[in-house]
C-alpha positions as CSV (number, residue, x, y, z in Angstrom):
1,M,21.1,-4.3,5.1
2,L,20.0,-4.6,9.2
3,N,18.5,-8.2,10.3
4,I,15.0,-8.0,11.9
5,E,15.4,-7.8,15.1
6,D,18.4,-4.8,14.8
7,F,15.5,-3.0,12.7
8,K,13.5,-3.5,15.3
9,K,15.4,-2.0,18.5
10,I,16.1,1.3,16.1
11,V,12.3,1.8,15.1
12,D,10.6,1.1,18.6
13,N,13.5,3.8,20.2
14,P,14.4,6.0,17.4
15,S,16.8,8.7,17.5
16,N,15.5,12.3,17.2
17,G,17.3,12.6,13.8
18,N,15.0,8.7,12.6
19,I,12.2,10.7,14.1
20,R,12.6,13.6,11.9
21,K,13.5,12.0,9.3
22,T,10.5,9.7,9.3
23,S,7.6,12.5,10.0
24,Y,6.4,13.5,6.5
25,G,5.6,9.8,6.0
26,F,4.1,10.0,9.5
27,A,2.2,13.0,9.0
28,L,0.7,11.3,5.8
29,F,0.0,8.3,7.4
30,Q,-1.8,10.0,10.2
31,A,-4.2,12.0,7.4
32,N,-5.1,8.6,5.5
33,M,-5.9,6.4,8.8
34,N,-8.1,9.7,9.6
35,R,-9.5,9.8,6.3
36,F,-10.5,6.2,5.6
37,M,-10.2,4.7,9.1
38,P,-11.8,7.4,11.6
39,E,-12.6,4.9,14.0
40,I,-9.4,3.9,14.7
41,E,-7.6,5.9,18.3
42,A,-5.0,8.2,17.0
43,S,-3.5,7.8,20.4
44,T,-2.8,4.5,18.3
45,Y,-1.1,5.8,15.5
46,E,2.6,5.7,16.6
47,K,1.9,2.1,17.2
48,I,0.4,1.3,14.0
49,F,3.2,3.4,11.9
50,K,6.2,1.7,14.0
51,Q,4.9,-1.8,13.2
52,L,4.2,-0.9,9.3
53,I,7.6,0.7,9.2
54,I,9.1,-2.8,10.5
55,N,6.5,-4.9,8.3
56,Q,7.9,-3.6,5.1
57,H,11.2,-4.1,6.1
58,I,10.0,-7.4,6.5
59,A,8.6,-7.8,2.9
60,T,11.9,-6.7,1.5
61,L,13.8,-9.7,3.0
62,G,13.2,-13.3,2.6
63,Q,11.8,-13.6,-1.0
64,D,14.8,-16.6,-1.6
65,D,14.4,-17.8,2.1
66,F,13.8,-21.3,1.9
67,E,12.9,-21.7,5.6
68,I,10.0,-19.0,5.3
69,I,9.0,-20.3,1.9
70,D,8.8,-23.7,3.3
71,N,6.4,-22.9,6.4
72,I,3.8,-20.8,4.7
73,N,1.0,-22.0,5.7
74,V,-1.3,-22.0,2.4
75,H,-5.2,-22.3,2.1
76,N,-6.3,-23.1,-1.2
77,N,-10.1,-21.9,-1.4
78,S,-9.8,-21.8,-5.7
79,F,-10.3,-24.2,-8.5
80,I,-6.2,-24.8,-9.1
81,S,-3.7,-27.6,-8.1
82,L,-0.9,-27.2,-6.8
83,N,1.0,-29.6,-7.8
84,G,2.3,-27.2,-10.3
85,K,0.0,-27.7,-13.3
86,M,-2.0,-25.0,-14.5
87,P,-5.3,-25.9,-15.5
88,T,-5.4,-26.0,-19.2
89,E,-9.1,-24.9,-19.6
90,Y,-8.6,-21.8,-18.0
91,S,-6.2,-18.4,-18.3
92,V,-5.7,-17.4,-14.8
93,I,-5.0,-14.3,-13.1
94,F,-3.4,-13.7,-9.8
95,A,-4.8,-10.7,-8.3
96,T,-3.2,-9.5,-5.0
97,F,-1.6,-6.4,-3.1
98,H,0.9,-5.1,-1.2
99,Y,-0.7,-6.7,1.8
100,G,1.7,-8.9,4.2
101,H,4.6,-10.3,3.3
102,Y,3.4,-9.7,-0.7
103,R,6.6,-11.4,-2.5
104,M,6.0,-14.6,-0.7
105,L,3.4,-15.0,-3.5
106,L,5.7,-15.3,-6.4
107,S,8.2,-17.3,-4.0
108,Y,5.6,-20.2,-3.2
109,L,4.5,-20.0,-7.1
110,A,7.9,-20.7,-8.2
111,K,8.5,-23.6,-5.6
112,I,5.5,-25.3,-6.9
113,G,6.3,-24.9,-10.8
114,Y,4.1,-22.1,-11.8
115,K,5.3,-20.7,-14.9
116,I,4.2,-16.5,-14.2
117,V,4.4,-13.2,-16.2
118,L,4.7,-10.0,-13.9
119,I,3.1,-6.8,-14.8
120,V,4.9,-3.4,-13.3
121,D,4.9,-0.3,-13.6
122,D,8.4,1.3,-15.8
123,F,9.7,2.8,-12.1
124,V,9.6,-1.1,-11.0
125,F,10.9,-2.4,-13.9
126,D,14.0,-0.6,-14.5
127,K,14.6,-0.6,-11.1
128,K,13.5,-3.5,-9.6
129,S,13.4,-6.6,-12.4
130,S,16.7,-7.6,-11.7
131,A,16.4,-8.7,-8.0
132,Y,13.1,-10.3,-9.0
133,Y,15.2,-12.4,-11.6
134,K,17.5,-12.8,-9.0
135,S,15.3,-14.7,-6.3
136,F,13.2,-16.6,-8.6
137,D,16.9,-18.0,-10.2
138,R,17.5,-19.0,-6.8
139,I,14.4,-20.4,-5.8
140,I,13.7,-22.9,-8.8
141,Q,17.5,-23.9,-8.5
142,H,17.2,-24.8,-4.8
143,Y,13.9,-26.5,-5.5
144,K,15.2,-28.2,-8.4
145,Q,12.0,-26.8,-10.5
146,T,12.8,-26.9,-14.0
147,D,9.0,-25.8,-14.9
148,S,9.3,-22.4,-13.3
149,D,9.8,-19.3,-15.6
150,L,9.1,-15.5,-14.9
151,I,9.0,-13.0,-17.2
152,V,8.7,-9.1,-15.9
153,L,6.9,-7.1,-18.2
154,N,6.2,-3.3,-18.1
155,V,2.7,-2.2,-18.4
156,K,3.3,1.0,-20.0
157,E,4.7,-0.6,-23.0
158,S,2.0,-1.0,-26.0
159,S,3.6,-4.5,-27.0
160,T,2.6,-5.9,-23.1
161,I,-1.1,-6.9,-24.0
162,F,-0.1,-9.2,-27.0
163,K,3.2,-10.2,-24.9
164,I,0.6,-11.8,-22.0
165,K,-1.8,-13.1,-24.4
166,N,0.9,-15.4,-25.9
167,L,2.4,-16.6,-22.6
168,M,-1.2,-17.6,-21.3
169,N,-1.6,-19.4,-23.9
170,K,1.4,-21.2,-23.3
171,G,0.6,-21.9,-19.6
172,Y,1.7,-18.8,-17.6
173,A,-0.2,-17.0,-14.7
174,L,-0.4,-13.8,-14.3
175,V,0.5,-12.3,-11.6
176,V,-1.1,-8.1,-10.7
177,F,-0.6,-6.2,-7.9
178,L,-3.9,-4.2,-8.2
179,D,-2.4,-1.3,-5.3
180,G,1.1,-1.2,-7.1
181,N,3.7,1.4,-7.7
182,T,1.6,4.3,-8.4
183,G,3.2,5.6,-4.8
184,L,6.9,5.9,-6.5
185,L,5.3,8.3,-9.1
186,K,3.7,11.7,-9.9
187,K,0.4,11.9,-9.1
188,P,-1.4,9.8,-11.9
189,N,-3.8,11.2,-14.7
190,Y,-7.0,9.8,-13.1
191,D,-9.0,10.3,-16.8
192,K,-7.8,7.6,-18.1
193,G,-7.3,3.6,-16.6
194,F,-9.0,4.4,-13.4
195,I,-12.3,4.2,-11.4
196,E,-13.5,6.0,-8.6
197,I,-14.9,3.2,-5.9
198,D,-15.5,3.5,-2.4
199,F,-13.0,2.2,-0.1
200,L,-13.3,2.0,3.6
201,K,-14.8,5.2,5.0
202,S,-13.7,7.3,1.8
203,K,-13.1,6.9,-1.4
204,I,-10.2,6.1,-4.2
205,Y,-9.1,5.7,-7.7
206,A,-8.2,2.2,-8.5
207,K,-6.6,0.9,-11.8
208,I,-9.1,-1.1,-13.6
209,G,-5.9,-2.9,-16.0
210,V,-6.8,-6.2,-14.5
211,G,-10.6,-6.3,-15.4
212,I,-9.5,-5.2,-18.7
213,L,-7.1,-7.8,-19.1
214,S,-9.5,-10.7,-17.8
215,Y,-12.3,-9.5,-19.8
216,L,-10.0,-9.5,-23.2
217,L,-8.7,-13.1,-22.2
218,K,-11.5,-14.5,-20.7
219,A,-9.0,-14.9,-17.8
220,Q,-10.2,-16.6,-14.4
221,I,-9.3,-14.4,-11.5
222,I,-8.2,-15.9,-8.3
223,P,-7.8,-13.3,-5.3
224,A,-4.6,-14.0,-3.2
225,L,-3.2,-12.4,-0.4
226,T,-0.2,-13.3,2.5
227,Y,-0.3,-12.2,5.8
228,W,0.9,-12.8,9.6
229,D,-1.0,-13.9,12.0
230,E,-0.8,-13.1,15.8
231,M,2.1,-15.5,16.2
232,Q,4.0,-14.1,13.5
233,M,3.2,-17.1,11.2
234,L,2.9,-16.9,7.6
235,H,-0.4,-17.6,5.5
236,L,-1.1,-17.3,1.9
237,D,-4.8,-17.5,1.0
238,F,-5.9,-18.6,-2.4
239,M,-9.3,-17.4,-2.7
240,Q,-11.9,-18.6,-4.8
241,N,-12.1,-17.3,-8.0
242,L,-14.5,-14.5,-8.8
243,E,-17.6,-15.3,-10.0
244,V,-18.9,-12.5,-12.4
245,P,-21.9,-11.8,-14.3
246,N,-22.2,-11.5,-17.7
247,L,-21.8,-7.8,-18.2
248,R,-20.4,-5.4,-21.0
249,R,-16.8,-4.8,-20.5
250,E,-17.0,-1.5,-18.3
251,N,-19.4,-2.9,-15.7
252,Y,-17.6,-6.3,-15.8
253,T,-14.4,-4.1,-15.0
254,I,-15.8,-2.2,-12.6
255,F,-17.7,-5.4,-11.2
256,V,-14.5,-6.8,-10.8
257,I,-12.4,-3.7,-9.1
258,K,-14.9,-3.3,-6.6
259,K,-14.6,-7.0,-5.6
260,L,-11.2,-7.3,-5.1
261,Y,-10.8,-4.1,-3.2
262,S,-13.6,-5.3,-1.4
263,I,-11.2,-8.5,-0.2
264,L,-8.7,-6.1,0.4
265,E,-11.1,-4.1,3.0
266,T,-11.6,-7.3,5.2
267,Y,-7.8,-7.8,5.6
268,I,-7.2,-4.0,6.4
269,K,-9.9,-3.8,9.1
270,R,-7.7,-7.1,10.9
271,E,-4.4,-6.0,10.8
272,P,-4.2,-2.8,8.8
273,E,-0.7,-2.3,9.9
274,Q,0.1,-5.1,7.2
275,W,-0.8,-3.0,4.5
276,E,2.0,-0.8,3.0
277,C,0.2,2.1,1.0
278,W,-0.8,3.5,3.8
279,S,1.8,6.8,3.6
280,Y,1.5,6.9,-0.2
281,M,-2.5,6.4,-0.8
282,H,-3.2,10.2,-1.2
283,K,-2.3,10.3,-4.6
284,W,-5.2,7.9,-4.9
285,I,-7.9,10.5,-3.9
286,N,-9.5,13.6,-4.8
287,R,-7.9,16.4,-2.9
288,T,-10.0,19.5,-4.3
289,E,-11.9,19.5,-1.0
290,I,-12.2,22.6,0.7
291,F,-12.3,22.4,4.7
292,Q,-13.6,25.3,6.5
293,Y,-11.8,26.8,9.9
294,F,-13.9,27.3,12.9
295,T,-14.6,31.2,13.9
296,E,-16.9,31.1,17.0
297,N,-15.9,33.0,19.9
298,K,-15.4,29.9,22.3
299,I,-13.1,29.8,25.8
300,F,-9.6,30.1,24.9
301,N,-7.0,27.2,26.0
302,N,-4.1,27.5,23.7
303,M,-3.8,24.0,22.2
304,F,-2.1,22.9,19.2
305,N,-4.8,21.1,17.2
306,N,-3.7,17.8,16.7
307,H,-6.7,16.1,15.1
308,R,-6.3,18.4,12.2
309,Y,-2.3,19.1,12.1
310,T,0.8,17.9,12.6
311,T,4.4,18.8,12.0
312,F,7.2,16.9,10.2
313,T,10.7,18.1,8.7
314,V,12.1,17.5,5.0
315,K,15.7,17.4,5.7
316,E,16.4,20.7,7.4
317,N,13.2,22.3,6.5
318,A,10.2,22.3,8.7
319,F,6.3,22.4,8.3
320,I,2.8,22.1,9.6
321,F,0.7,19.9,7.7
322,D,-3.3,19.6,7.4
323,K,-4.2,16.3,7.9
324,F,-7.9,17.1,6.2
325,S,-6.6,18.8,3.2
326,Y,-3.0,17.5,2.7
327,L,-1.6,21.0,2.3
328,S,1.8,22.1,4.2
329,Y,3.2,25.3,5.8
330,P,6.5,25.8,5.8
331,I,7.9,27.5,9.8
332,G,11.1,28.1,10.7
333,N,12.7,25.3,13.3
334,E,12.2,27.3,16.2
335,T,8.5,27.7,16.0
336,F,8.6,23.5,15.0
337,E,10.2,23.6,18.3
338,H,8.2,25.5,20.1
339,I,5.2,23.4,18.6
340,N,6.6,20.3,19.7
341,N,7.6,21.1,23.0
342,N,4.1,22.9,24.1
343,R,5.5,26.4,23.9
344,L,3.0,27.8,22.0
345,S,2.5,31.0,24.0
346,A,6.5,31.8,22.7
347,I,5.2,32.1,18.9
348,P,5.9,35.6,17.7
349,V,2.6,37.7,18.0
350,G,1.9,38.2,14.3
351,L,1.9,33.8,13.2
352,Y,0.4,32.9,16.8
353,N,-2.8,34.8,15.5
354,E,-2.7,33.3,11.8
355,F,-2.0,30.2,13.6
356,V,-5.7,30.7,15.4
357,N,-7.4,31.7,12.4
358,K,-6.8,28.7,10.7
359,N,-7.5,26.6,13.7
360,I,-3.8,25.5,14.2
361,I,-3.8,27.0,17.8
362,I,-7.7,26.3,19.0
363,W,-10.2,26.7,22.2
364,K,-10.1,23.5,23.8
365,N,-13.8,22.3,23.2
366,Q,-13.8,23.0,19.6
């Protein structure tokens, strides 16, 4: 795997091949930014997207980099001690997100001697469990932490809840990524295990599992997030445990999920490029809305409507992408080149008129 500096050079000065390769991800990123953070200027999307790619690369490295681990700036506002001893009077859930150098939460907990149970989706369980164990073993050997332990469980297995309960009774802390892994799967069934919540300037379906676990296990929830500051120094925030009113299970769960995502919102508004999920969070939204086309007669100016549309390629196939509806339309590679080189008048008349009707080509003052 490329080191960080070499990777940055490739991202900052991409070849045409790399531009085409990342164009689908960039199209989804633009659509999601436009929906959830419309206050951000579209002219900055490319810069944010490039930094997002770099951050994702960094997050895959260094989980067992001892220099990084030793230089994490830790801010503990929770009730727990960071001397490796879990409180005996409470079970603890660390609720986190794919933000910043997110794998470093596990690394730090291993360093200080915590026993951890991590729950993941079946894809991650099958493909990445061994990597988690390998990095964890290196960390505990380096720091001579005989008390530390890691157990990775598949959230889809019916026995997982009972295993978690038994492990937490033995002093294990539970780590949960609330925004985890659904981006790698087909669109989930949101009728079960999710609630729709307000998020930034739109709505998403969020998993409710951590709220249910906290309610059933009477566990304290400690939000924990990592982030880089402007000097690229890494920080880890352990926040105050959630103060949850005495509510019934359903209302308790809703309260917990909304509160945790409101914490994530605060971090995203500060540094949106540090959140990994921008290129797949469209799978968490209701995409049944109908977006109308403009039909008024206005002065024609022969423009590609880049506010609503963009283009992307997958392998050798080219598409136009509607950033409002998330629908894509196949186009020929020649048309793709005409659009991206501002040669709209070279598009065949029939297709050109269709583009006008769908506002892909627009009047300047629309």
